[in-house]
C-alpha positions in Angstrom: -50.0 -1.4 -10.1 -50.9 1.2 -7.4 -49.0 -1.1 -4.8 -46.1 -1.3 -7.2 -46.2 2.7 -7.5 -46.5 3.0 -3.7 -43.6 0.6 -3.0 -41.3 2.7 -5.5 -42.4 5.9 -3.7 -41.5 4.3 -0.5 -38.1 3.0 -1.6 -37.4 6.6 -3.2 -38.3 8.3 0.3 -35.9 5.8 2.1 -33.0 6.5 -0.2 -33.6 10.2 0.1 -34.3 10.2 3.8 -30.7 8.3 4.4 -27.9 10.7 5.6 -24.6 10.3 3.9 -22.1 9.3 6.5 -19.8 12.0 7.8 -16.6 10.1 6.8 -17.2 9.7 3.0 -15.4 12.8 1.5 -17.4 15.5 3.1 -14.5 17.9 3.0 -13.4 17.1 6.7 -9.9 16.7 7.4 -10.0 12.8 8.3 -12.4 12.2 5.2 -9.3 10.4 3.3 -7.6 8.9 6.5 -10.3 6.4 7.3 -9.0 3.2 5.6 -10.1 -0.4 5.5 -7.4 -3.1 5.7 -7.7 -6.3 3.5 -5.5 -9.5 3.1 -3.4 -9.4 -0.1 -1.0 -11.6 -1.9 2.4 -10.5 -3.1 1.7 -12.3 -6.4 -1.0 -9.6 -6.8 1.5 -6.9 -6.7 4.6 -8.4 -8.6 5.0 -10.0 -11.9 5.6 -14.0 -11.7 9.1 -13.4 -13.0 10.0 -11.3 -10.0 8.3 -13.9 -7.7 10.4 -16.4 -9.1 13.6 -14.4 -8.7 12.8 -13.9 -5.1 12.4 -17.5 -4.6 8.7 -17.1 -3.5 5.7 -19.0 -4.3 3.2 -16.9 -2.5 3.5 -14.2 0.4 0.3 -12.9 2.3 0.4 -9.4 3.6 -1.9 -6.4 4.5 -3.2 -3.9 2.1 -4.4 -0.4 3.6 -7.0 1.2 1.2 -8.3 4.8 1.6 -11.5 6.2 0.3 -9.8 8.6 -1.9 -8.1 5.8 -3.8 -4.6 5.8 -2.1 -3.2 2.5 -0.9 -0.3 0.8 0.6 0.6 -3.0 0.9 2.8 -4.5 3.5 4.8 -7.9 3.3 7.5 -9.7 5.0 9.5 -12.5 3.4 12.9 -14.0 3.2 15.2 -12.8 0.7 19.0 -11.9 0.2 19.7 -8.1 0.2 21.1 -8.2 -3.5 18.4 -10.5 -4.8 15.5 -8.3 -3.4 17.2 -4.9 -4.6 17.9 -6.3 -7.9 14.6 -7.8 -8.3 12.7 -4.7 -7.4 15.1 -2.5 -9.5 14.3 -4.8 -12.5 10.5 -4.4 -12.5 9.1 -3.0 -15.8 8.5 0.7 -16.1 5.4 2.4 -17.4 6.0 4.1 -20.9 4.2 7.1 -19.5 6.2 7.3 -16.3 7.6 10.7 -15.7 9.9 9.4 -12.7 11.2 5.9 -12.5 14.3 4.3 -10.9 16.4 1.8 -12.4 18.3 1.1 -9.0 16.9 1.0 -5.6 18.5 3.8 -3.7 19.2 4.2 0.1 16.8 6.3 1.9 17.5 8.0 5.1 15.5 6.8 8.1 14.6 10.4 9.0 12.6 10.4 5.8 10.6 7.1 6.7 10.0 8.5 10.1 8.5 11.6 8.7 6.4 9.3 6.3 5.2 7.3 9.5 4.2 10.4 11.1 1.8 11.2 8.4 0.0 8.0 8.5 -3.4 7.4 9.9 -3.7 5.6 13.1 -5.5 2.7 11.4 -2.4 2.2 9.0 0.1 2.7 11.6 -1.6 -0.2 13.9 -2.0 -2.5 10.9 1.6 -1.9 9.4 3.3 -1.7 12.8 5.6 -4.5 12.2 7.1 -2.6 9.0 7.6 0.9 10.8 8.9 -0.6 14.2 11.6 -2.4 12.1 13.1 1.0 11.5 14.3 0.9 15.2 16.1 -2.6 14.4 19.2 -3.5 12.4 17.8 -2.6 8.9 19.1 -0.9 5.7 16.3 1.1 4.1 15.8 1.5 0.2 13.3 3.0 -2.2 12.5 2.4 -5.7 9.9 4.3 -7.8 8.0 2.3 -10.4 5.5 4.7 -11.1 2.5 4.5 -10.3 4.2 2.5 -7.4 6.8 3.3 -4.8 8.6 0.2 -3.3 10.2 0.8 0.2 12.4 -2.1 1.2 13.8 -2.7 4.9 16.5 -5.2 4.6 17.7 -7.0 7.7 21.5 -6.8 8.2 21.4 -10.1 10.2 18.0 -12.4 9.4 17.7 -12.3 5.7 14.3 -10.7 6.2 12.8 -8.2 3.7 10.1 -5.9 4.8 8.3 -4.5 1.6 6.0 -1.7 1.3 4.2 -0.9 -2.0 2.4 2.4 -2.0 0.3 3.8 -4.9 1.5 7.2 -5.5 -1.1 8.5 -7.6 -4.4 7.4 -9.4 -3.7 9.6 -12.5 
């Protein structure tokens, strides 16, 4: 009995003696900009009906997850411009959504470049293939399906679609 009590006291001491890492929401400027990168499937982000419409069985990508709950997933897949835009525009809307698009709308490159400038260094590195495509022959589109924002970069020449799915809010 005494050994058990002594062990519990030691365990409590160890827990209290440990310092919280500085990057876990201590109010520092970079606290929310220390993401982890995970492998993700497009099937986890889009309904099966959308996957079928795009002619895809599965596509792997990268998800950048921040400690504050924000996240962005990046994918690349072959699809025609009209098919991709119509499929994303046709995704279901949340009944509680205050803002939602029924069409994918063109977005100015300067807006996306501003967004890129605000990314963490880690996200810029993991999603470099997406953001560098802005310098290529692509058309950019956005479609908000709250709580998600879909950004599509559609190649004018190769039939390639680069797709970013960002969680807008945890609320």
